[in-house]
C-alpha positions in Angstrom: -7.8 -54.9 65.7 -8.6 -51.0 66.3 -5.3 -50.2 65.6 -4.6 -51.9 62.9 -7.7 -50.3 61.1 -6.7 -46.6 62.3 -2.6 -47.5 60.4 -4.7 -48.2 57.1 -6.7 -45.3 57.4 -3.7 -43.1 58.6 -1.9 -44.9 55.0 -4.8 -44.0 53.2 -5.1 -40.8 53.9 -1.2 -40.1 53.2 -1.8 -41.0 49.8 -4.6 -38.9 49.4 -2.8 -36.1 50.6 0.3 -36.9 48.4 -2.3 -37.1 45.4 -3.9 -33.7 46.0 -0.4 -32.3 46.3 0.9 -33.5 43.1 -2.2 -31.9 41.3 -0.5 -28.4 42.5 2.6 -28.9 40.6 1.1 -30.4 37.4 2.2 -28.6 34.4 -0.2 -28.8 31.1 -0.2 -31.4 28.9 1.1 -30.3 25.5 -1.4 -31.8 22.9 0.3 -35.3 20.7 -0.4 -33.2 17.1 2.1 -30.5 18.5 5.1 -32.9 19.7 4.8 -34.8 16.6 4.6 -32.0 14.7 7.9 -30.6 16.1 9.6 -34.1 15.6 8.8 -33.9 11.8 10.2 -30.5 11.2 13.1 -31.4 13.5 13.8 -34.5 11.4 13.0 -32.8 8.1 15.8 -29.9 9.3 18.6 -32.2 9.8 17.6 -34.2 6.7 18.5 -30.6 5.0 21.6 -30.0 7.0 22.9 -33.5 6.1 22.0 -32.7 2.4 24.1 -29.6 2.6 27.0 -31.4 4.6 27.7 -33.5 1.4 26.8 -30.8 -1.0 29.9 -30.2 -2.9 29.6 -26.3 -3.0 27.9 -24.5 0.2 25.1 -22.1 -1.2 23.6 -19.5 0.3 20.0 -19.9 -1.4 20.2 -23.5 0.6 21.3 -22.1 3.7 18.2 -19.0 3.8 16.1 -21.8 3.8 17.5 -24.0 6.5 17.6 -20.7 8.3 13.4 -20.4 7.9 12.9 -23.5 8.6 14.8 -22.9 12.0 13.1 -20.0 13.0 9.8 -21.7 12.3 10.6 -24.7 14.6 11.8 -22.3 17.2 9.3 -20.1 17.5 6.6 -23.4 17.6 8.9 -24.3 20.6 8.6 -20.9 22.2 5.2 -21.1 21.9 5.1 -24.2 23.6 7.6 -23.1 26.2 5.3 -19.6 26.9 2.1 -22.0 27.4 3.7 -24.2 30.0 5.0 -20.9 32.0 1.7 -19.3 31.8 -0.1 -22.7 33.1 2.4 -23.0 35.7 1.8 -19.5 36.8 -2.2 -20.5 37.5 -0.8 -23.9 39.3 1.1 -21.2 41.7 -1.8 -19.4 42.7 -3.8 -22.4 43.4 -1.0 -23.6 45.3 -1.8 -21.1 48.2 -5.4 -22.7 48.7 -3.4 -25.7 49.6 -3.5 -25.7 53.1 -7.2 -25.0 53.0 -8.0 -28.1 51.0 -5.6 -30.3 53.2 -7.8 -29.2 56.5 -10.9 -30.0 54.2 -9.8 -33.3 52.8 -8.1 -34.8 56.7 -11.8 -33.6 57.9 -13.8 -35.4 55.2 -11.5 -38.5 55.2 -11.8 -38.5 59.5 -15.5 -38.4 58.9 -15.8 -41.0 57.0 -13.8 -43.5 59.1 -15.9 -42.4 62.0 -19.3 -42.6 60.0 -18.3 -46.1 58.6 -17.8 -47.0 62.0 -21.2 -45.6 63.0 -23.3 -46.7 60.5 -23.0 -50.3 62.1 -26.4 -50.8 62.2 -25.2 -53.0 65.4 -24.2 -49.7 67.1 -26.9 -48.1 66.1 -29.4 -50.5 68.1 -27.8 -50.6 71.1 -27.6 -46.7 71.3 -30.3 -44.7 73.2 -32.2 -43.7 70.0 -35.6 -43.9 70.3 -37.0 -46.9 68.3 -39.1 -44.0 66.4 -35.9 -42.1 65.3 -33.5 -45.7 65.1 -34.3 -46.3 61.7 -34.0 -42.6 60.4 -30.7 -42.4 62.0 -29.2 -45.4 60.8 -30.4 -44.3 57.3 -29.1 -40.7 57.4 -26.1 -42.4 58.9 -25.4 -44.7 55.5 -26.0 -42.3 52.9 -23.6 -39.7 54.5 -21.0 -42.4 54.8 -22.3 -43.4 50.9 -21.1 -39.7 50.3 -17.7 -39.6 51.7 -17.4 -43.3 49.9 -18.5 -41.1 46.4 -16.7 -38.0 47.0 -13.1 -39.7 48.3 -13.5 -42.3 45.1 -14.0 -39.3 42.8 -10.8 -37.8 44.0 -9.1 -40.8 44.0 -9.9 -41.6 40.5 -9.1 -37.9 39.8 -5.5 -38.1 41.4 -4.7 -40.9 39.6 -5.7 -39.5 36.5 -3.7 -36.1 36.9 -0.6 -38.6 38.0 -1.0 -40.2 34.4 -1.1 -36.8 32.7 1.9 -35.8 35.0 4.0 -38.5 33.7 3.4 -37.8 30.5 3.9 -34.4 30.6 7.0 -34.9 31.8 8.1 -37.3 29.0 7.1 -34.3 26.8 9.5 -32.0 28.5 12.2 -34.0 28.0 10.8 -34.6 24.1 10.9 -30.2 23.8 14.5 -30.4 25.5 15.8 -32.2 23.4 14.2 -30.5 20.1 15.9 -27.4 21.9 19.2 -29.3 21.5 18.8 -30.4 18.3 17.5 -26.7 16.9 20.5 -25.4 18.9 23.0 -27.8 16.9 21.5 -26.4 13.4 21.5 -23.1 14.7 25.2 -23.4 15.2 26.1 -25.5 12.2 24.3 -23.0 10.2 25.8 -19.8 11.5 29.5 -21.4 10.7 27.8 -22.8 7.5 27.0 -19.2 6.0 30.4 -18.1 7.6 31.7 -21.1 5.0 29.3 -20.3 2.2 29.7 -16.8 1.8 34.1 -17.5 2.1 33.7 -19.5 -0.6 31.4 -17.3 -2.6 34.1 -14.4 -2.0 36.6 -16.7 -3.4 34.5 -17.5 -6.3 33.7 -14.3 -7.0 37.4 -13.3 -6.9 38.2 -15.7 -9.2 35.5 -15.1 -11.4 36.5 -10.9 -11.2 40.3 -12.4 -12.4 38.5 -13.5 -15.8 35.6 -11.1 -16.0 37.3 -8.2 -18.0 37.9 -10.1 -20.9 35.1 -12.5 -20.7 32.6 -9.6 -19.7 33.7 -8.0 -23.0 32.7 -11.2 -25.3 29.4 -11.4 -23.4 28.7 -7.7 -23.9 29.9 -8.2 -27.6 28.1 -11.7 -27.9 24.7 -9.8 -27.1 25.1 -6.6 -28.6 25.0 -9.2 -31.7 21.2 -10.0 -30.5 20.2 -6.8 -31.8 17.7 -6.5 -28.4 16.0 -3.4 -28.7 16.6 -1.2 -25.8 13.4 0.4 -25.7 10.4 0.3 -27.6 11.4 3.8 -29.7 13.7 0.9 -31.6 10.5 -0.4 -33.4 8.4 -3.8 -33.0 9.4 -6.7 -30.4 10.1 -9.5 -32.4 10.9 -12.0 -29.7 10.2 -15.8 -30.9 8.4 -18.2 -29.0 10.9 -21.4 -29.3 8.2 -23.7 -27.7 6.3 -23.6 -30.6 9.5 -24.9 -32.7 10.5 -28.6 -33.1 14.6 -28.7 -33.1 14.0 -32.1 -34.4 15.6 -33.8 -31.5 15.1 -35.0 -27.8 15.8 -34.0 -25.1 16.1 -30.5 -26.0 16.9 -27.5 -23.2 16.2 -23.9 -23.7 16.8 -21.0 -21.3 13.9 -18.3 -21.3 14.9 -14.9 -19.9 12.2 -13.0 -18.3 12.5 -9.2 -20.2 15.4 -7.9 -21.8 17.5 -5.0 -21.2 18.4 -2.8 -19.2 15.7 -2.9 -16.2 16.5 0.5 -15.0 13.5 2.8 -14.4 10.0 2.8 -16.5 8.9 -0.5 -18.0 6.9 0.9 -20.9 5.2 -2.4 -21.1 4.7 -2.4 -17.6 3.7 1.6 -18.0 1.0 0.0 -20.2 -0.2 -2.8 -18.1 -0.6 -0.6 -15.2 -2.7 1.8 -17.4 -5.1 -0.5 -18.2 -5.6 -1.2 -14.7 -6.5 1.8 -14.1 -3.2 3.9 -13.1 -3.0 7.4 -13.9 -0.1 8.8 -15.4 1.6 9.8 -11.9 0.8 6.6 -9.9 2.9 5.0 -13.3 5.9 7.4 -12.6 5.8 6.6 -8.8 5.9 3.2 -9.3 9.1 2.6 -10.9 11.0 6.5 -9.5 11.4 7.6 -6.3 13.0 10.7 -4.3 11.6 12.9 -6.7 8.7 15.6 -7.4 6.7 17.0 -10.3 7.6 20.8 -11.4 6.5 22.8 -14.3 9.8 23.7 -16.6 9.6 26.3 -19.0 10.0 25.7 -22.7 13.7 26.1 -23.4 15.4 25.5 -26.3 17.5 21.9 -26.7 20.1 21.2 -29.4 19.0 17.9 -31.5 21.9 16.2 -33.4 20.7 16.6 -36.8 18.0 18.8 -36.3 19.7 21.9 -34.6 17.9 23.7 -31.6 14.2 23.6 -31.1 11.8 24.4 -28.1 11.9 21.5 -26.0 8.0 21.1 -26.1 8.5 20.8 -30.4 11.2 18.2 -30.1 8.8 16.3 -27.9 6.4 16.2 -30.5 8.8 14.0 -32.6 9.5 11.5 -30.2 9.0 8.0 -31.0 9.5 6.0 -28.2 5.6 4.5 -27.3 2.7 3.3 -29.8 0.3 5.5 -30.1 -2.3 2.5 -29.7 -1.3 2.7 -26.0 -3.6 3.9 -23.4 -3.6 7.6 -22.7 -2.4 7.3 -18.8 0.8 5.2 -20.4 1.8 7.8 -22.8 1.3 10.8 -20.9 3.9 8.7 -18.3 6.4 8.4 -21.4 5.9 12.3 -22.4 7.2 13.2 -18.6 10.0 10.9 -18.7 11.1 11.9 -21.6 10.7 15.6 -20.6 12.6 15.0 -17.9 15.4 12.8 -19.7 15.8 15.4 -21.9 16.0 18.3 -19.8 18.8 15.8 -17.2 20.7 14.7 -20.8 21.3 18.1 -22.4 22.1 19.5 -18.9 19.1 22.0 -19.2 19.8 22.8 -22.9 23.9 23.1 -22.5 24.6 20.3 -24.4 23.2 17.9 -27.2 20.8 15.1 -27.3 21.1 12.1 -30.2 18.5 10.7 -31.9 18.9 6.8 -31.9 18.0 4.7 -28.7 21.5 5.5 -27.2 19.2 8.7 -26.1 15.7 8.6 -27.0 14.7 8.1 -30.7 13.7 11.4 -32.5 12.3 10.9 -35.8 11.6 14.8 -36.5 8.2 16.4 -36.5 4.6 15.4 -35.4 3.8 12.2 -34.6 0.4 13.4 -34.0 -2.4 11.5 -32.7 -2.3 9.9 -28.9 0.5 11.1 -28.8 0.4 14.9 -29.5 -2.6 15.1 -26.9 -0.5 13.4 -24.6 1.8 15.7 -25.2 0.5 19.1 -24.5 -1.7 17.9 -22.1 1.7 17.5 -19.6 3.3 21.0 -21.1 6.0 21.2 -19.0 5.6 19.1 -16.6 8.7 17.4 -15.3 10.5 15.2 -12.3 12.8 16.8 -10.5 15.1 15.4 -7.6 17.5 16.9 -5.7 16.7 20.6 -7.8 17.6 18.6 -11.3 15.8 17.0 -13.9 15.8 13.5 -13.4 17.6 11.2 -15.7 14.3 9.3 -16.4 15.7 6.2 -17.8 12.8 3.7 -19.5 13.3 0.2 -21.3 10.4 -1.8 -23.1 10.3 -5.3 -20.8 11.8 -5.7 -17.4 9.9 -9.0 -17.2 8.2 -8.1 -14.3 10.9 -6.9 -12.3 13.2 -3.5 -12.5 16.5 -2.2 -10.9 18.4 0.3 -9.2 21.1 2.3 -11.5 23.5 0.7 -9.5 22.7 -2.9 -10.0 23.3 -2.9 -12.9 26.6 -1.1 -13.2 25.5 2.1 -13.7 26.5 5.4 -11.3 24.2 5.2 -8.6 21.5 7.9 -8.7 18.3 8.0 -5.7 15.5 8.3 -7.8 16.2 4.7 -9.4 15.0 1.7 -7.3 14.2 -1.7 -7.3 10.5 -2.7 -8.3 8.5 -5.9 -8.5 6.7 -4.8 -11.5 3.2 -6.9 -10.3 -0.2 -6.8 -9.7 -0.1 -8.2 -6.0 2.4 -10.9 -4.3 4.1 -13.7 -6.4 5.4 -17.2 -5.4 6.5 -18.9 -8.1 7.0 -18.5 -12.2 3.0 -19.2 -12.9 2.4 -16.1 -9.9 4.6 -14.3 -11.9 3.1 -14.9 -16.2 -0.1 -14.1 -14.8 0.7 -11.3 -12.4 3.4 -8.9 -14.1 2.2 -5.9 -15.6 4.2 -6.2 -18.7 3.3 -9.7 -19.6 1.7 -8.6 -22.7 5.2 -7.9 -24.2 6.3 -10.6 -26.9 9.7 -10.3 -25.2 7.8 -10.9 -21.3 9.2 -14.5 -21.8 11.7 -15.8 -24.4 14.8 -17.7 -25.1 17.5 -15.1 -27.2 19.8 -16.5 -29.7 19.3 -18.6 -33.0 21.8 -21.3 -34.6 21.4 -21.5 -38.5 20.0 -25.3 -37.6 17.5 -27.0 -35.6 14.5 -24.7 -37.2 16.6 -21.5 -35.9 16.1 -22.0 -32.7 17.6 -21.5 -29.4 17.1 -25.5 -28.2 20.4 -27.3 -27.0 21.5 -30.5 -26.9 21.2 -32.7 -23.5 25.4 -32.9 -24.7 25.3 -29.3 -24.8 23.8 -28.7 -21.3 25.8 -30.8 -20.1 29.5 -28.9 -21.5 28.3 -26.3 -19.9 27.6 -27.4 -16.5 31.4 -29.3 -16.9 33.3 -26.0 -17.8 31.5 -24.3 -14.7 33.0 -27.3 -12.4 36.2 -27.1 -14.4 36.5 -23.6 -13.8 36.1 -23.9 -9.9 38.6 -26.5 -9.9 41.0 -24.9 -11.6 40.4 -20.9 -12.7 44.1 -21.1 -14.8 42.3 -22.5 -17.7 39.7 -20.2 -18.7 41.1 -19.3 -21.7 40.4 -22.5 -22.9 36.5 -22.5 -22.1 35.0 -19.9 -24.8 31.9 -21.3 -26.9 33.4 -24.4 -29.4 31.8 -23.0 -32.9 33.8 -19.5 -33.1 37.5 -18.6 -33.0 38.9 -18.5 -29.3 38.8 -14.5 -28.8 42.1 -14.8 -26.7 44.0 -16.5 -30.2 44.5 -19.8 -27.8 43.1 -23.2 -28.1 39.8 -23.5 -27.0 38.6 -27.0 -25.6 36.2 -29.1 -27.0 33.4 -31.1 -25.2 35.8 -34.4 -25.3 38.9 -32.3 -23.9 36.8 -30.4 -21.3 35.8 -33.8 -19.7 39.4 -35.1 -20.3 40.5 -32.3 -18.3 37.7 -32.7 -15.3 38.8 -36.2 -15.0 42.4 -35.1 -14.4 41.7 -33.1 -11.5 39.6 -36.1 -9.9 36.1 -35.1 -10.8 33.5 -36.7 -12.6 31.7 -35.2 -15.7 28.6 -35.3 -16.8 28.1 -36.9 -20.7 24.6 -36.1 -20.8 21.9 -34.2 -18.9 18.5 -35.2 -18.2 16.8 -32.1 -16.7 17.7 -28.8 -15.5 15.8 -27.0 -12.4 16.3 -23.4 -11.2 15.3 -22.1 -7.6 14.3 -18.3 -7.6 14.0 -15.4 -5.2 11.0 -13.7 -6.2 11.3 -11.0 -3.8 14.4 -8.8 -6.1 13.8 -11.2 -9.5 17.0 -13.4 -9.5 17.7 -16.7 -10.0 19.6 -17.9 -6.8 20.9 -21.4 -7.6 20.3 -23.9 -11.0 20.6 -27.7 -10.8 21.6 -29.7 -13.3 20.8 -33.7 -13.4 22.2 -36.2 -15.5 24.5 -39.5 -15.3 26.8 -38.5 -12.6 24.2 -37.2 -10.3 23.2 -34.1 -9.7 25.5 -30.7 -9.7 24.2 -27.0 -8.1 25.7 -24.2 -9.4 24.9 -20.3 -8.1 22.4 -18.7 -10.7 24.9 -15.5 -11.8 27.9 -18.0 -12.0 25.7 -20.4 -14.2 24.3 -17.6 -16.8 27.7 -16.5 -16.9 29.3 -19.6 -18.5 26.4 -20.3 -20.2 26.6 -17.0 -22.2 30.4 -17.7 -23.0 30.1 -21.4 -23.9 26.5 -21.6 -25.7 26.8 -22.2 -29.6 26.1 -19.3 -32.1 24.6 -16.0 -30.0 22.3 -18.0 -27.3 22.1 -15.7 -24.8 20.5 -15.7 -21.5 20.1 -11.5 -21.2 18.6 -11.2 -17.7 18.8 -12.7 -14.3 15.5 -14.1 -14.0 15.1 -16.9 -16.3 13.5 -20.1 -16.8 14.2 -23.6 -18.6 11.9 -25.6 -21.3 12.6 -28.6 -21.7 11.4 -31.1 -24.7 
């Protein structure tokens, strides 16, 4: 009987020892909400990837979004892994104490066994204790035995709980491993998909390039017919808000552009907004130009078309490039830009400068007022870059963004730069409308072009937008048909046949593609860091089709009726 009891004791001790040992290899538990959040993100990533695979046109904008999502998930996994590694290091240190705690537990279990046996009242009575000590000894032994039982029971409960947590953690580790597999799979997919997308875009660019010489000339002619002023020197800005006009049909779509050409250098309405926000003239010019310094230049003579030779400062008094009502600091910035431009254009007086907005608007005499004050208070102050005056371009309204000279096809100049011309970060069109410095310009957000009918507006019918989408799909399917895809309300500029809406649909079907008959909605995606539309999604009776933002704008400008145009890289769609 005694041997059997001893065997049970040894077995119990082994179990306790095993449970204790397990605690030193237990990794920290990953919270359930972290696991569930990662699972949700992985599911969303896989869904987005599947949609990209199904898309007929791989778009780099979509892939960039997937990359950001993938990076966020990988960051979460890395954080969890780092947490587990840290806790493991802590447990490794605790493991060094295992030998001592094992000895202590061994002693405690052996003590409990002995005391349990010796605490038997009959053994105490038969012992050699005196009667006066008998009850004290019995009480003491039972008390110690009870304490041993409590400690062993507590350790046992703790061990069981830790084993449960260990089991859960092992499952979490397996789950994390599966997450990593999914992330790696998506990363591999994205690597290949981006390569494919860029290859596709290169091929598309090559196709478009074969068309662009003639097409870009047509687009330039059409945009010239809009008579959009390059700067405020051309006179008051007349941009109608077509949202207030009722074309008499629905659904109706209008494409509103942010700003008007050319968006290089100083934004005149931006200078107005910055001055009102407290910026001085130097702050304003530094906002729009870089790699230059302010220097004083002498009052040399320059030759002015139709006016002969005159001192530079006299010439500046007759510049009409900014309303006299603009803030003084904006006027000073304009004077310095005009002075720098005149010196650069004339080669410091070696050639003649024109008087139209092709150079800068000069009307002779002295404009007077605040303008005269701005000229005299900045006498000789010039922007210099690389030892030469800066060709300080400016335009009336940049729509919240300016670009470098090379961005718009001009020769590269180090002093031009890309500017997000807003008071703070933006992530939406609503932000842009609220924070752009040039938001007070009537041409900040406007549709460009009109028709004689439909309230003399730029509103397009559903079938007209469908036709533009069909044209893009057709040109991508067969670039050889480009000469037939100009606007239908004008003679074909190449002298051939222009295919109407029905013929375009027919040609698409013959090439195995389903055309749009009608459009129900149009949405755009924008890169608000650079101020460009990345993609346009057209939805209608054939489903949805997504186009690259630049390609949509180009073919819209070739196919849209009358002189209706999208005149910049950032635009949105109004619908009624």
